[in-house]
C-alpha positions as CSV (number, residue, x, y, z in Angstrom):
1,M,0.0,0.0,0.0
2,R,2.9,2.4,0.7
3,A,4.5,1.7,-2.6
4,L,1.3,2.6,-4.3
5,R,1.1,5.9,-2.6
6,S,4.7,6.8,-3.5
7,A,4.3,5.9,-7.1
8,P,3.2,9.4,-8.2
9,L,6.2,11.0,-6.3
10,L,8.6,8.6,-7.9
11,A,7.2,9.3,-11.4
12,A,7.5,13.1,-10.8
13,V,11.1,12.7,-9.6
14,L,12.1,10.6,-12.6
15,T,10.6,13.0,-15.1
16,L,12.3,16.0,-13.6
17,A,15.7,14.4,-14.1
18,G,15.6,15.2,-17.8
19,C,15.2,18.9,-17.2
20,S,18.7,19.4,-15.8
21,S,20.6,17.9,-18.7
22,P,23.7,20.0,-19.5
23,G,23.2,19.8,-23.3
24,A,19.6,21.0,-23.5
25,P,19.5,23.7,-26.1
26,S,17.8,27.0,-25.0
27,L,17.6,30.4,-26.4
28,I,17.8,33.8,-24.6
29,L,14.7,35.9,-25.5
30,A,14.1,39.2,-23.7
31,G,16.5,38.1,-20.9
32,A,14.9,34.7,-20.2
33,Y,15.9,31.2,-21.3
34,F,13.4,29.4,-23.4
35,P,13.6,25.7,-24.7
36,A,14.5,25.7,-28.4
37,W,11.6,23.3,-29.1
38,I,9.1,26.1,-28.5
39,L,10.6,28.2,-31.3
40,C,10.7,25.2,-33.6
41,S,7.1,24.4,-32.9
42,V,6.0,28.1,-33.6
43,V,7.9,27.8,-36.9
44,G,6.0,24.6,-37.7
45,I,2.6,26.1,-36.8
46,L,3.3,29.1,-38.9
47,A,4.3,26.9,-41.8
48,A,1.0,25.0,-41.5
49,I,-0.9,28.3,-41.5
50,V,1.0,29.4,-44.6
51,A,0.3,26.1,-46.3
52,R,-3.4,26.4,-45.7
53,V,-3.5,29.9,-47.0
54,V,-1.7,28.8,-50.1
55,M,-4.0,25.9,-50.6
56,V,-7.1,28.1,-50.4
57,G,-5.5,30.9,-52.6
58,T,-4.5,28.5,-55.4
59,G,-7.7,26.4,-55.3
60,L,-5.8,23.2,-54.2
61,S,-8.2,23.0,-51.2
62,N,-11.0,21.8,-53.6
63,T,-8.8,18.8,-54.7
64,I,-6.8,17.7,-51.7
65,P,-8.7,15.4,-49.3
66,L,-7.9,15.5,-45.5
67,Q,-6.5,18.9,-45.5
68,L,-6.1,19.0,-41.8
69,F,-3.8,16.1,-41.8
70,V,-1.8,17.5,-44.8
71,C,-1.3,20.9,-43.0
72,V,-0.4,19.2,-39.7
73,A,2.1,16.8,-41.5
74,L,3.7,19.8,-43.3
75,G,3.9,21.8,-40.1
76,L,5.5,18.9,-38.3
77,L,8.0,18.3,-41.2
78,I,9.0,22.0,-41.1
79,A,9.4,22.0,-37.3
80,V,11.6,19.0,-37.3
81,A,13.7,20.2,-40.2
82,T,14.1,23.5,-38.3
83,W,15.3,21.6,-35.2
84,V,17.7,19.4,-37.3
85,F,19.3,22.2,-39.3
86,W,19.5,24.7,-36.5
87,F,20.6,22.5,-33.7
88,G,22.2,19.6,-35.7
89,Q,20.7,16.8,-33.6
């Protein structure tokens, strides 16, 4: 019973260990450190929005099925490519 009560505490401690890794890329924005994945995800979201605007503007939205999945996949591709090219990991 005691092990069952301490399981959430153990899970919290194990997940916090990854936050202090010395090689975690971070950016200094306005004097504060931000994880680099936030910037990469914002770039991916903006790429998905631009892709949607381009699809509507060119009329491709009438022919491409499952546009939500296409835009999400393109945004994810751009976000991961940004991470790889910028941080080389």
